[in-house]
C-alpha positions as CSV (number, residue, x, y, z in Angstrom):
1,M,30.6,-7.9,-33.7
2,S,28.2,-8.7,-36.4
3,R,25.1,-6.5,-36.5
4,S,22.7,-9.6,-35.4
5,L,25.0,-10.3,-32.2
6,L,25.1,-6.6,-31.4
7,L,20.9,-6.1,-32.4
8,L,20.6,-9.6,-30.0
9,L,23.1,-7.7,-27.0
10,I,20.8,-4.5,-27.1
11,L,17.2,-6.5,-27.2
12,L,18.6,-8.4,-24.5
13,V,19.4,-4.8,-22.4
14,V,16.0,-3.5,-23.0
15,I,14.4,-6.8,-21.6
16,V,16.6,-7.6,-18.7
17,G,16.1,-3.4,-17.9
18,G,12.5,-3.6,-18.6
19,M,12.6,-6.5,-15.9
20,I,14.3,-4.5,-13.5
21,Y,12.2,-1.1,-13.7
22,L,8.8,-3.2,-13.3
23,A,10.1,-5.1,-10.3
24,G,11.2,-2.1,-8.8
25,R,7.5,-0.6,-9.3
26,N,5.3,0.4,-6.1
27,T,2.2,-1.3,-6.9
28,E,0.4,-2.3,-3.7
29,R,-2.2,-0.6,-2.7
30,P,-3.8,-0.4,1.0
31,Q,-6.3,-2.3,1.6
32,T,-9.8,-0.9,2.1
33,T,-12.8,-2.4,4.1
34,V,-15.8,-3.3,2.2
35,E,-18.9,-3.4,4.2
36,K,-22.0,-5.0,2.5
37,A,-25.5,-6.1,3.9
38,V,-25.8,-9.9,3.6
39,P,-30.0,-11.2,2.7
40,L,-30.5,-13.8,5.5
41,E,-31.8,-16.5,2.9
42,N,-28.3,-16.6,1.4
43,L,-27.0,-17.9,5.1
44,Q,-29.2,-20.3,5.1
45,N,-28.0,-23.7,2.9
């Protein structure tokens, strides 16, 4: 195997492994309700 082909193969494995790692991460957060007072003049359009 040539050196450039081996380097390309290693790079491809690292990229695919990184994609699988990022796809498997649990990044969802529970929703939080935010209640905010809205001035009456903002509702009159």
